[in-house]
N, C-alpha and C positions, 0 to 999 in steps of 0.2 A: 562725841566719841568717834574715833577713826580706826582704820584697819589695825594699826599697831596695838591698839588697846584690846582687841579681841582675837587676833590671829594666833594660830598654832605656829610656834617657831621651829620646832623640830619636825621637819617635813620629810616623809618617806617619798623617795622618787624612784623612777625606773628608767632604764635605757631603752631606746626604741628597738634594739636587737633582741631584747628579752622575749621569751616565748609567752604565749597566752597562759600556759600552765604556770610558769614562774610568776606571772602577774597575779593569777588567781590565788596562788599560795600566799603571796604577800598580802593581798586584800583580806583573806581569811585569817591568817596568822595575826595580823595587826588590827583586825576588826574595823576596817575602814572600807569605804565604798569607791574610792578613786584616788589617783595620784598624778602629780605632774610628770611629764615625760621630758627627760633632760638628755642632751647630747653629751659627748665626752668632754666638751669644753665648758659645760655648765649652762648652756643656753636652753631656755624653756621652749620646747617644740610644740607642746600641746598638753592635753590632759586625757587620761584614760580612766574609764569607770566600769563598774559592774554592768551598766547598761550597754557599754561598748562591747564587752565580752559576750553578752547575751544576744545583742542585735546584729553585730557585724561578723563577717567571716574573715579569717586571716590566721596566720601561724605566728606572727610576730607582733609585738606591741605597736611598732611603727606603722603597721597596715590597718590598725583599728582606732588609733588615737583621734581625738577631736582636735583639729588644728585650724588656724593658729590659736594659741592659747589666748584667752581673754584674761588680762591681768589688771590689777589695781596697784596703787602705790601705798606706802605706809600711811600716807596722809589722807587717803580716800575716806570720806565720811561713811559710817556704817549704813546710814539711810541710802546713800548712793549705791553701796554694795548690794543691799537688799533689792533695790530697784533693778540693778543690772542682773542679778540672779533671776529675778522674776521675768524680766523682759527677754533675756537670752535663754531661759529655761535650763539653767545650770545650777548645780548644788554646791560648787566650790570654786573659788577664784584664787590663783596664785598671787602672792604679794611680792612685787619686784621693786628693786632699787636699781634703775638702769636695767642691765641684763642679768643682775644677780637676784636669785631667789632668796627672799627674806622670811617668807612664811606662807601660810595658806589660811584663808577664811572660808569656812563652810557654814551651812545653815545652823548646825549645832552650836557653833561658836557664838552666833548672834543670839540664839535662844538662851544659851548659858548666861550671856551678859544680862539679858532681860531677867532671868531667874534669880540672878545675884543682886538684882535691884539697881543695876547700872542704868543711867539715864540714856536710853536709846530712843531717838525720835524716829518712828517709822510711820510713814503715810501709806506704805504698802502693807496690806493686811498680812500678819505673820503667817496665817494659814496658806497664803499663796506662795511662800518661799519654796 
């Protein structure tokens, strides 16, 4: 199983010029905990999460985002994604084809695949994700 099989394809993104309030409204309204930050040309600049809002000071998304973005490809095995999430202590990874955002994989996507009975080989304990 690879990223393409579990990723969320309709990704909500935000511009680095957005305010922290605008970001917070997006997170709450969509019941999500983080989003990729994209520039006007569609380049992935980083990721911003609830933790960034709580832990960092700034008025704009660009001042609190976690950069550079750690990305995976559509062909990255789910096991490798889980290891990367655990090692880098992140909860979501943008899926890119070159510079283009194709989707995002978060911990819930991996857990959902396991719950649906998909064959996901994890050597990383799920509770560490």
